[in-house]
C-alpha positions in Angstrom: 30.6 -0.7 10.3 28.7 1.9 8.3 24.9 2.2 8.6 24.5 0.9 5.1 26.5 -2.2 6.0 24.6 -2.6 9.2 21.3 -2.3 7.4 22.2 -4.9 4.8 23.6 -7.2 7.4 20.3 -7.1 9.2 18.4 -7.8 6.0 20.7 -10.7 5.2 20.1 -12.1 8.7 16.4 -12.4 7.7 17.2 -13.8 4.3 19.3 -16.6 5.8 16.6 -17.7 8.1 14.1 -20.4 7.2 10.9 -18.5 6.7 8.1 -20.0 8.8 5.1 -21.4 7.0 2.7 -18.9 8.7 4.8 -16.1 7.2 4.7 -17.7 3.7 0.9 -18.1 4.0 0.6 -14.4 4.7 2.9 -13.7 1.7 0.6 -15.8 -0.6 -2.4 -13.8 0.7 -0.5 -10.6 0.0 0.3 -11.6 -3.5 -3.4 -12.4 -4.2 -4.4 -9.1 -2.6 -2.0 -7.3 -4.9 -3.1 -9.0 -8.1 -6.8 -8.4 -7.3 -6.3 -4.8 -6.3 -4.1 -4.1 -9.4 -6.7 -5.6 -11.8 -9.4 -3.5 -10.2 -7.1 -0.4 -10.3 -6.8 -0.8 -14.0 -10.6 -0.8 -14.4 -10.9 2.2 -12.1 -8.7 4.4 -14.2 -9.3 2.8 -17.6 -10.3 6.1 -19.2 -7.0 7.8 -18.2 -5.0 4.7 -19.2 -6.6 4.8 -22.7 -5.4 8.4 -23.1 -2.0 7.3 -21.7 -1.7 4.6 -24.4 -3.1 6.8 -27.2 -0.5 9.5 -26.4 2.6 7.4 -25.5 2.0 4.5 -27.8 4.2 2.3 -25.5 6.5 -0.2 -27.0 5.0 -3.7 -27.3 6.8 -6.6 -25.7 6.2 -9.9 -23.8 5.6 -8.6 -20.3 2.2 -8.5 -18.7 0.8 -5.2 -17.5 -1.6 -6.7 -15.1 -5.2 -6.2 -15.9 -4.6 -4.3 -19.2 -4.7 -7.3 -21.5 -1.6 -5.9 -23.0 2.0 -7.3 -23.5 4.5 -4.5 -23.2 8.2 -3.7 -22.8 9.6 -4.6 -19.4 9.8 -1.2 -17.9 6.4 -0.2 -19.2 4.9 -3.2 -17.5 6.7 -2.4 -14.2 5.5 1.2 -14.3 1.9 0.4 -15.1 1.7 -2.4 -12.5 2.7 0.2 -9.9 0.3 2.8 -11.2 -2.6 0.4 -11.2 -1.6 -1.3 -8.0 -2.1 1.9 -6.0 -4.8 3.5 -8.0 -7.6 2.5 -5.6 -5.5 3.1 -2.4 -6.7 -0.4 -1.5 -3.3 -2.1 -1.3 -1.7 -3.4 1.9 0.4 -1.4 4.3 1.4 -0.8 7.9 0.4 2.0 10.3 3.7 1.9 12.3 5.8 2.4 9.1 3.1 4.6 7.5 3.9 2.9 4.2 2.2 0.7 1.6 4.5 -2.3 1.4 3.4 -4.7 -1.3 2.6 -2.6 -4.4 6.1 -1.4 -5.2 7.6 -4.8 -4.5 5.3 -7.0 -6.4 5.0 -4.6 -9.3 8.8 -5.2 -9.9 9.1 -8.8 -8.9 6.4 -10.2 -11.2 7.9 -8.9 -14.5 11.4 -10.1 -13.4 9.9 -13.5 -12.5 8.3 -13.5 -15.9 11.6 -12.7 -17.6 13.6 -15.4 -15.8 10.9 -18.0 -15.4 10.9 -17.9 -11.6 8.6 -19.9 -9.4 6.0 -18.3 -7.2 7.7 -19.8 -4.1 11.0 -18.0 -4.9 9.2 -14.8 -5.6 7.3 -15.0 -2.3 10.5 -15.5 -0.3 12.0 -12.5 -2.0 8.9 -10.5 -1.2 9.1 -11.3 2.5 12.7 -10.0 2.5 11.5 -6.9 0.5 8.7 -6.2 3.0 11.2 -6.4 5.8 13.6 -4.0 4.0 11.0 -1.3 3.3 9.4 -1.6 6.7 12.6 -1.5 8.7 13.7 1.7 7.0 10.3 3.3 7.2 9.7 2.6 10.9 13.2 4.0 11.6 12.4 7.4 10.1 8.7 7.8 10.8 6.8 9.9 11.8 9.2 12.7 11.2 9.6 11.6 7.6 5.9 12.1 7.0 5.9 15.4 8.8 8.5 16.7 6.3 6.1 15.9 3.5 7.5 12.6 2.2 5.5 9.6 1.2 7.4 6.6 2.5 5.9 4.3 -0.2 7.9 6.3 -2.7 11.1 6.6 -0.7 11.5 3.4 1.4 9.4 1.5 -1.2 12.2 1.8 -3.8 14.7 0.4 -1.3 12.5 -2.6 -0.5 11.8 -3.4 -4.1 15.5 -3.3 -5.0 16.5 -5.6 -2.2 13.7 -8.0 -2.9 14.6 -8.3 -6.5 18.3 -8.6 -5.7 17.6 -11.7 -3.6 15.1 -13.2 -6.1 17.7 -12.8 -8.9 20.6 -14.1 -6.8 22.7 -11.0 -6.9 26.1 -11.1 -5.2 26.4 -9.0 -2.0 28.5 -6.5 -3.8 26.0 -6.0 -6.6 23.2 -5.8 -4.1 25.1 -3.0 -2.2 25.5 -1.0 -5.4 21.9 -1.5 -6.4 20.9 -0.2 -3.0 23.3 2.8 -3.4 21.6 3.6 -6.7 18.1 3.3 -5.1 19.1 5.8 -2.4 20.0 8.3 -5.0 16.7 7.9 -6.8 14.3 7.5 -3.9 11.6 10.2 -3.7 7.9 10.5 -2.9 5.8 13.6 -2.2 2.8 13.5 0.2 1.3 16.6 -1.4 -0.2 14.1 -3.9 -2.9 13.6 -1.3 -4.1 17.2 -1.3 -6.7 19.3 -3.1 -8.0 16.6 -5.4 -4.6 15.4 -6.7 -4.7 12.1 -8.5 -1.0 11.4 -8.5 -0.7 9.3 -5.4 -0.4 6.1 -7.5 2.5 7.7 -9.4 4.7 7.4 -6.3 4.3 3.6 -6.5 4.8 3.5 -10.2 8.0 5.4 -10.3 9.3 3.6 -7.2 9.0 0.3 -9.0 10.5 1.7 -12.2 13.4 3.4 -10.4 14.1 0.2 -8.6 14.4 -1.6 -11.9 16.8 1.0 -13.2 18.9 0.8 -10.0 19.3 -2.9 -10.5 20.4 -2.4 -14.1 23.0 0.2 -13.0 24.4 -2.2 -10.4 24.6 -5.1 -12.9 26.3 -2.8 -15.3 29.0 -2.1 -12.7 28.2 1.5 -11.7 29.4 2.1 -8.1 27.8 4.3 -5.5 28.9 5.9 -2.3 30.4 3.6 0.4 27.7 4.7 2.9 24.6 5.9 0.9 22.3 5.4 3.9 24.4 6.8 6.8 26.6 9.5 5.3 26.1 13.1 6.4 24.5 13.7 3.0 23.0 10.2 2.8 19.5 8.8 2.8 18.7 9.1 6.5 19.8 12.7 6.7 18.0 13.6 3.5 14.8 11.9 4.6 14.6 13.2 8.2 16.9 16.3 8.4 18.6 14.6 11.4 22.0 13.2 12.1 21.0 10.9 15.0 18.7 8.4 13.3 19.2 4.9 14.6 18.1 2.0 12.4 15.5 -0.3 14.0 16.3 -4.0 14.0 14.6 -6.4 11.6 11.9 -8.7 12.8 10.8 -5.9 15.1 8.8 -7.2 18.2 9.4 -10.8 17.0 7.3 -10.7 13.9 8.0 -10.3 10.2 7.0 -7.1 8.5 4.6 -8.9 6.2 2.8 -10.1 9.3 2.4 -6.5 10.5 0.6 -5.5 7.3 -3.1 -4.8 7.0 -5.6 -5.9 4.3 -8.2 -3.1 3.7 -11.9 -4.0 3.9 -12.8 -0.4 3.0 -11.7 1.3 -0.2 -10.3 4.4 1.4 -7.2 5.7 3.1 -6.3 3.5 6.1 -6.5 6.6 8.4 -10.3 6.7 7.7 -11.0 3.1 8.6 -11.5 3.3 12.4 -14.1 6.0 11.9 -15.8 4.1 9.0 -16.0 1.0 11.1 -17.4 2.8 14.1 -20.1 4.4 11.9 -21.0 1.1 10.4 -21.3 -0.5 13.8 -23.5 2.3 15.1 -25.7 2.1 12.0 -26.1 -1.7 12.4 -26.8 -1.5 16.1 -29.2 1.4 16.3 -30.5 1.9 12.7 -29.4 5.5 12.5 -30.6 7.4 9.4 -28.6 10.2 7.8 -31.6 12.6 7.9 -31.7 12.3 11.7 -28.1 13.3 12.2 -27.4 16.7 13.6 -23.6 16.4 14.0 -20.8 13.8 14.0 -17.7 14.4 16.1 -14.7 12.2 15.6 -11.7 12.1 17.9 -8.7 10.3 16.6 -4.8 10.3 16.5 -3.1 13.4 15.1 -1.5 11.8 12.1 -4.9 10.9 10.8 -6.3 14.4 10.9 -4.1 16.6 8.7 -5.0 16.1 5.0 -7.9 13.8 5.9 -10.4 16.1 7.6 -11.7 17.8 4.5 -15.4 18.0 3.7 -15.1 19.5 0.2 -14.9 16.5 -2.2 -13.9 17.4 -5.8 -13.6 13.7 -6.9 -13.1 10.1 -6.1 -9.4 10.4 -5.1 -10.3 13.2 -2.6 -13.2 11.1 -1.2 -10.8 8.2 -0.4 -8.6 10.5 1.6 -11.5 12.1 3.6 -12.6 10.9 7.0 -15.9 12.9 6.8 -16.8 11.4 3.4 -15.8 7.9 4.3 -17.6 8.0 7.6 -20.7 9.3 5.8 -20.9 6.5 3.3 -20.3 4.0 6.2 -23.3 5.4 8.0 -25.5 5.6 5.0 -24.8 2.3 3.3 -23.3 0.2 6.0 -20.2 -0.4 3.8 -17.4 1.5 2.1 -16.4 -0.4 -1.0 -15.4 0.5 -4.5 -18.9 1.6 -5.5 -19.2 4.0 -2.6 -16.2 5.9 -3.9 -17.1 6.0 -7.6 -17.2 9.4 -9.4 -21.0 9.1 -9.5 -21.3 8.5 -5.7 -19.0 11.4 -4.8 -21.7 13.7 -6.3 -24.5 12.3 -4.2 -26.1 15.2 -2.3 -27.0 13.0 0.7 -23.4 11.8 1.2 -22.0 15.3 0.8 -24.5 16.9 3.1 -23.7 14.3 5.8 -20.0 14.8 5.3 -20.4 18.5 6.0 -21.7 17.6 9.5 -18.6 15.6 10.4 -16.0 17.3 12.6 -12.6 15.7 13.1 -10.2 16.5 15.8 -6.9 15.2 17.2 -7.0 13.6 20.7 -3.8 13.8 22.7 -4.2 10.4 24.4 -5.2 8.7 21.2 -2.2 10.2 19.4 0.1 9.0 22.2 -1.2 5.4 21.7 -0.6 5.4 18.0 0.6 3.2 16.2 0.1 0.5 18.9 -3.6 1.4 18.5 -5.3 3.1 15.6 -8.3 4.5 17.6 -11.2 6.7 16.5 -14.1 7.6 18.8 -17.2 8.5 16.8 -20.0 10.4 18.4 -23.2 10.8 16.4 -25.8 13.3 17.7 -29.4 12.9 16.7 -32.2 13.4 19.3 -30.0 11.0 21.2 -26.2 10.6 21.3 -24.5 7.4 20.1 -20.8 6.7 20.7 -18.5 4.0 19.3 -14.8 3.5 19.7 -12.6 1.3 17.4 -9.0 0.5 18.4 -8.1 -2.0 15.7 -10.2 -1.7 12.5 -10.9 -4.8 10.5 -7.9 -6.1 8.5 -5.2 -5.3 11.1 -3.1 -8.2 12.3 -5.0 -7.9 15.7 -8.3 -8.1 13.8 -7.7 -9.9 10.6 -10.1 -10.8 7.8 -11.3 -14.4 8.0 -10.4 -16.6 5.1 -14.0 -16.3 3.9 -13.9 -12.5 4.1 -10.6 -12.4 2.2 -11.9 -14.6 -0.6 -15.0 -12.6 -0.9 -12.9 -9.4 -1.2 -10.7 -11.1 -3.8 -13.6 -12.3 -5.9 -15.3 -8.9 -5.6 -12.2 -7.1 -6.9 -11.7 -9.5 -9.7 -15.4 -9.2 -10.7 -15.2 -5.4 -10.6 -12.1 -5.7 -12.9 -14.0 -7.9 -15.4 -11.6 -10.8 -15.0 -13.1 -14.1 -16.1 -14.3 -16.0 -13.0 -12.6 -19.2 -14.2 -9.3 -17.4 -14.6 -9.7 -15.6 -11.3 -10.3 -18.9 -9.5 -7.3 -20.5 -11.3 -5.0 -17.7 -10.2 -6.2 -18.1 -6.6 -5.5 -21.8 -6.6 -2.2 -21.5 -8.5 -0.7 -19.3 -5.8 -0.9 -22.2 -3.5 0.4 -24.9 -5.9 3.9 -26.2 -5.5 6.1 -25.4 -8.5 3.8 -22.9 -10.1 5.5 -20.2 -12.1 4.7 -16.5 -12.1 4.3 -16.6 -15.8 1.6 -19.2 -15.4 -0.4 -16.7 -13.3 0.3 -13.7 -15.5 -0.9 -15.3 -18.7 -4.4 -15.4 -17.1 -4.4 -11.7 -16.2 
């Protein structure tokens, strides 16, 4: 059996199981999270989107580009959903796979569900399978994949989106195989989009969703791929790791679904910053530390969180979201790290930037060895006294989840930031839990 056949067999094993209600509940929350984050992402980059529309004059159609108030052609909607879904870097993901799971999948599934009048329940079951597909591949090739400069959301994300859609659309096993083969050819994602003020990280999600749509079309048209696009000596695994000995992990790793392993972000920055942010907030709340009293902040954390996230020069909002020093500074100053703390106005605040310059981030060997089982940061703040706080599982992790009330507050806040009518926002939330609701019913409100 080839590695491609083995991979699809494992995914099919998950697809043929009855999905537990607790897993579907998490999937409903994940969809709501995606919708709110995507609406807010559109608001965040609305000036750039206006220039995009003015230049490209995209074809009008009947598909919802979430949050834009526009009906566009199918592929344009898929692309913009992905672009806006990751614009804030506020979407869900997993530390063990080092991947954002939901945004590429839902960006594709929702327009297809709109096209074929598919129910929310069927869409959610497909999403659960897609999460499992992306995560299983990502966790099999990380962290070496990241070390080579790849963004797994762009590489493994396209595979998960293709497989999710193939189940939602009731593809045959043969057509699903060929869609996966096409996805392996197109998968790409560059981590350099995080560096030096680059604003192209959301593009990795947008193109993954779009390439997944194209892969599905090629398969339905009858184009055939290689018999083993994953395991061949020039296949996906070798390309993405440089190794010949990669063994695929099993699905339902450690007895839980991938969607249950995903986090929901309470802070509007890269997940690698969150343990430090939370520690700073905890110290502020406990001791009332003021930024003007801080002489130095030392942060010890796991090695993968350091490279590309320890910068103190902040040219703009995207850079701020990737910076542990900046994110920690706003946590200490404001006691929160939400959307407003990463606005273009805030990232020019002299108080924040001065405090960020006092933050020193270093990798700790023991903490690195414990990752991803623990996502630890130890924050030491030096004033006239020294204050130390350690966070192993930042808020939003499966081990430390948001409460239902916290999740709803986050959802409502994102929708309000996006300017979505509060009545519509509430209707969307309720509709995700209604039996028989259709994706098109939700999309017409957004």
